[in-house]
N, C-alpha and C positions, 0 to 999 in steps of 0.2 A: 597531544600525544597520539601517535599512530597505533593502529590495531590490525593485527594480521590473523589468519586462520589459526596459527599456533597459539594465539591468545584466547581462543574460545574456551570457556570453562565447560566442564562436564554437565550434561543436561539430563542425566538419568532421573527418572521419576517425574519429569515435566512433560506437559502436552502443549504442542504448538499447532495452531490452525493457520495455514498459509493459502491465501487466495491466489489463483492463477499459477498453481504449483506444477502444472502439467508440462511446462516448457520453459526454456530460457532461464532467466534470472530466478524465477519462482521455483523451478525445479532444483536449481543449485542451492537455494535457501533451504528447501526441504531436505535435500541430500545432506547438507552440512549439519543441520539440526539432528537428523536421524543418526548420522555417524557419531554424534556426541551423546547419543543415548535417549533422545527425546522421542516420545510418540508424536508422529506428525500426521495431521489430517489435511489432505490435499483437497481444498475447496475449489472446484472447477466446474465449468459448464459442460464439458465434453467427457463423458465417462470413459470412452475408448482411449482417449489421449491421456487421461488421468491414470488409467490402469497400465498403460504403456510406460508412463513415468514411474509408477510403483515397481514394475518389473525391472526397469533400468536401475533404480536406486537399490533394489534388492540384489542386483547382480554384483554388487561390491562385496568386499570381504566382511563387512560388519553385518550383524543381524538386525534388521530394521523393523520397527513397529509402525506400520503405515496404514492409513485408511482413506477411503474416498468419500467426499461429501459433495452432493450435487448443489451447485450454486450458480445461478444465472444473475449476475449483478444488474443486468438491464431490466430485470423483471422483479418488482418489489414483492410480488406474491412468492416468487422463488426465494428471495432473500429471507422472507419471514419463515418459510418452510425450512430453509437451511439452518437458520438460527435456532429454531425449535429442535431440530435434530442435534445440532451441536451442543445444546444444553444438556443432552443426555450423556456427554462425556463426563468422566469422573471429575476432571478438572481441566481448566484451560489457563495456562501460564503465559502464553505468547500468542498474540494475534498479529499476523503480518498482512496488512492490506496492500498486496503487491499487484494484483491483477489489473490489467488495463488494456485499452485499445488506443491506437495512434493513427491519426489522419485517415480514417475510413471514409468511404462515400457517405453522403448525408443519409442518416437514418435516426430513429428516435427510440428511446426506451419506453417502458410502460408508464412512466410519469409524464411523458410528453416532451421531456428534455432531449436535446441533441445527444447522440449516443455516447460521445466521449465524456461529457459532463455526467450523463446518467450512470455509466459504468464506473468511471475512474473516481468520481466523487460521491454521487447520491447513493449508489449501491453500497459503497463502503461505509458511508455515514449511517445508513439504516442498519447494516449488518452489525457494526460496532455497537450502536445504541441498543440493539436487541440482546446483545451479549454482555452488557455491562454488569449485570448482577452476577453472572457466572464468572466474569473476569475478576471480580472483587472477592470471590468466594474463599480462596486459599491463601490469604495474605497479600493478594494484589498481583495482577498480571501486568505485562507490558503490551501496549498497542503500538505497533510500528506501521507507519503509513508512508508509502513510497511517493515522493514528489519527483521533480526533475529540474535540470538546468533550464528547461523551457519555461519555468515559472517566472524567470527574469524578463521584465518588460511586459508581462501579461497583465490583463485587467479582467474583472468580472463584469460582463455586460448583463445586468439583471433584466434588462428590457428585451433581451434576445436569447435567452437560454434555450429556447426551442428552435433557434436558427430560422425562424419564419421571416426575419428581416435580412437574411443573407448568411452565407456560410463560407468561412475561410478555414480550411482544415487545420492549418498550423496554429492560427489564432485560437481556435476552439480547443486544440490540444493544450496550448499554454494556459488557457483559462482553467481547464480541468486540473492541471498540475499545480497552479496557484491555489485552487480550491483545496487540494490535498494538503498543502502546507498550512494554509489558513486554518483548516479543520484540525490538523494535528496539534497546532499550538493552542487553539481555542479550547480543544478538548482537555488539554492538560491544565489550562488555567481554571476551567470549571471543575475538574477533578480535584485540584488543589483547594479550591474554595469550599468544596464539600468534605475535605479531609479524607478523600478516597485513597485506598491503598493502590489503586490502579494508576499507572503513569502512561503518558502518551509521548512518543518520540518519533521524529521524522527522519527520513533518509532519502538519498537519491543514488542511482547507479553510475553516474557520469554518462558518458556516451558509450553504450555497450553494443556489441555486435548484433544483437537481436532487435534493438529498439526501433530502428528507422526503416525497416525493410518490408514489413508485412503488406503494406498497401502501395508499394512502389514498383511492382512488377520486375522486369528484367533489370532495370536500372537499380532497383533495390538490392538485387542479388550482387551486382558488381560493387555497389556502395558498401554493402554489408561486409563483403570480403576485405575491402580496403580499410574500413574502420576496425575490423577484427585484427588486422595486422598492426595498425598504429595505436588503437585505443583499447577499450576494455573487452575482455571475453565475458560471457555470462557468469563464470566463476568469480572473476574479479568484481563484476558489477553487483554480485550478491553480498559482498563483504560489508558495505555500510549498513545494510538492513540487519545483517547478522550481528554486527556490533551493537546496534540499537536494541536488538533482542536479547543479547547475552552478556554484554560487557558489564561487570559489576559496578564500574565507575560511571556508567551512563545515568543521566538524570532526566526527569520529565521536562519536556520542552526543548531538549537537545535536538540537533539536526546534523546528520553525518553524510559525508560523501567520500569519493576517492581521494586519497592523499597523494595528489599529483598535480600536474600543470593545469591550472584553472578548473580544478575538480573534475576534469574530463576522464582521467584514467589513473591507475596506480595499483600497486601490489598490496596496499594497506588502506585503511580508512582513517579519516580525520574529521575534525569539525568542518561543517559546510557553512556557506554564507547565504542567509535568507535576505531577500530584499526588504526594504522598509514597508512596501505594500503587503508582503506576506506576514509581517509582524504587526499589522494594524489591527488592534482589538475591536475597533468599531466596525471595520469592514468584515472582520471575522464573525462578529455578533450578527451582522446583517445576513451574512451567508448562512449562519446557523439557523436563523429564523426562516429563511427562504427554503432551506433544506427540509425542515420540519413540515412546512407548508406543502412542498412538492412530493414528499415521500409518505406523509401521514404517520411518520415515526418520530416520537419525541423522546430524546435520551433522558429527559427529566432532570437536567442539570441547570441550575441557575447560573447566570453570568457572574463572573468574578466582580465586575463593576460595570454599571451602565447598562442600557438596553438599546437595541436598534430595531427599527421596523423593517419588515420585508419589502 
């Protein structure tokens, strides 16, 4: 069944935290939730850009309840500080792990991991783990994690997460997006095993106008304009995550993407296809253990079945 903006239920009285909400798809997720009455916390690294996004969203006809939270996902100390501040919210009903970087020049986060793996996966892993008690507080929240079509064909190279043995930008991006999907599904399995009221759902935006251009220079501007004409706008790309966050029929472990040709674009959201690798519980358990090792943050959730070594 497809899901459109008109299907979003009222969110009055709910609070959502959206990472990377200062631009692109994240901003559209924040805008849509605010328009439906939610309090939205924009968790971003850049205060100026976040405040500009808040001004933009507030320029609409609806009266929005918006706040900025400083969050640098590449830095685990910042993640801890942001989670501590977010715990001061009266409630958190939705956490959208949306922020990400794509194919940057080689650099690393505070964990020593290559930047895409550090930001896209490890930062969100730690941030979610540190908020689990808050997320369970008021009857159970939804954790929505953005993956990508790029997870298809990707593998986790546990022996080269720091890129010391070589760096291919696209391969490392695909690895981080596979990690996102493995994490989302493993998180839900472990939450179910604990009988937690929190659920974990994954989504992806298809191929959206903003996703491929940040580190491609002039070519990226041209390519972005072309994909914007034929494929998804940020507004359309936001819809699968919004469905995961708000659709009453959505369930833990679900995965949503654009309801269109090969999940690349569409005016509605539908079920997405995860590869067998992304659904491998042993691989997910190994990634979980490695993530604890690298971040120093343990969600405290036992595996649904079996264990894996890092």
